[in-house]
C-alpha positions as CSV (number, residue, x, y, z in Angstrom):
1,M,-260.2,-39.7,-103.9
2,K,-257.9,-42.7,-102.9
3,V,-254.8,-40.5,-103.2
4,F,-256.3,-37.9,-100.9
5,L,-257.2,-40.6,-98.3
6,I,-253.7,-42.1,-98.4
7,A,-252.1,-38.6,-98.1
8,T,-254.4,-37.9,-95.1
9,I,-253.5,-41.1,-93.4
10,I,-249.8,-40.5,-94.0
11,C,-250.1,-37.0,-92.5
12,L,-251.8,-38.4,-89.5
13,I,-249.2,-41.0,-89.0
14,I,-246.4,-38.4,-89.2
15,I,-248.2,-36.2,-86.7
16,V,-248.7,-39.0,-84.2
17,L,-245.0,-40.0,-84.5
18,F,-243.9,-36.4,-84.1
19,L,-246.1,-35.9,-81.0
20,G,-244.9,-39.2,-79.5
21,T,-241.3,-38.2,-80.0
22,I,-241.8,-34.8,-78.3
23,L,-243.7,-36.3,-75.4
24,G,-240.9,-39.0,-75.0
25,I,-238.2,-36.3,-74.9
26,L,-240.2,-34.3,-72.3
27,F,-240.6,-37.4,-70.2
28,I,-236.9,-38.1,-70.2
29,F,-236.0,-34.5,-69.2
30,K,-238.7,-33.9,-66.7
31,D,-239.3,-37.2,-64.9
32,N,-236.5,-39.6,-65.5
33,K,-234.1,-39.7,-62.5
34,D,-232.0,-42.3,-64.3
35,F,-231.3,-39.8,-67.1
36,C,-230.3,-37.3,-64.5
37,L,-227.9,-39.7,-62.8
38,D,-226.5,-41.1,-66.1
39,S,-226.0,-37.8,-67.9
40,G,-225.5,-35.4,-65.1
41,I,-228.2,-33.1,-66.4
42,C,-230.9,-32.7,-63.7
43,T,-234.0,-30.6,-63.8
44,Q,-235.1,-28.2,-61.1
45,G,-236.9,-29.9,-58.2
46,Q,-235.3,-33.3,-58.5
47,L,-233.9,-34.9,-55.3
48,I,-230.6,-36.6,-55.8
49,N,-228.1,-38.3,-53.5
50,T,-224.6,-36.9,-53.9
51,Q,-221.4,-37.1,-52.0
52,Y,-222.7,-34.1,-50.1
53,G,-225.9,-35.9,-49.1
54,T,-229.4,-35.6,-50.5
55,I,-230.0,-32.3,-52.2
56,E,-232.8,-30.7,-54.2
57,I,-231.8,-29.4,-57.7
58,N,-232.2,-25.7,-57.8
59,E,-230.2,-22.7,-58.8
60,R,-228.8,-22.0,-55.3
61,N,-227.6,-25.6,-54.7
62,C,-226.3,-25.9,-58.2
63,L,-224.1,-22.9,-57.9
64,K,-223.2,-23.8,-54.3
65,Y,-221.5,-27.0,-55.4
66,N,-219.9,-25.3,-58.4
67,W,-222.0,-27.0,-61.0
68,I,-223.4,-25.3,-64.1
69,W,-226.9,-23.8,-63.9
70,N,-229.0,-23.2,-67.0
71,E,-231.4,-20.4,-66.2
72,K,-233.4,-20.6,-69.4
73,Q,-234.2,-24.3,-69.2
74,Q,-234.0,-24.7,-65.4
75,Y,-231.5,-27.5,-65.1
76,C,-228.2,-28.2,-63.5
77,K,-225.2,-29.9,-65.2
78,L,-223.5,-31.9,-62.5
79,K,-220.6,-33.2,-64.5
């Protein structure tokens, strides 16, 4: 009985840690403008200031400025 309870608690801890990690990664890629500016990977819809002025990240602008557009994941690689 105690072994089952301990195993259940360990499984729950692992699940919580896994979900926290996934949510953390999603937060970084979806909402973190600092990540965009630091890494050069910006998701669709973000507004950024560039040498060309303020632009919205989308496929058209990404290709217009000769950056790399990832259609599957909807992001632009600026660097």
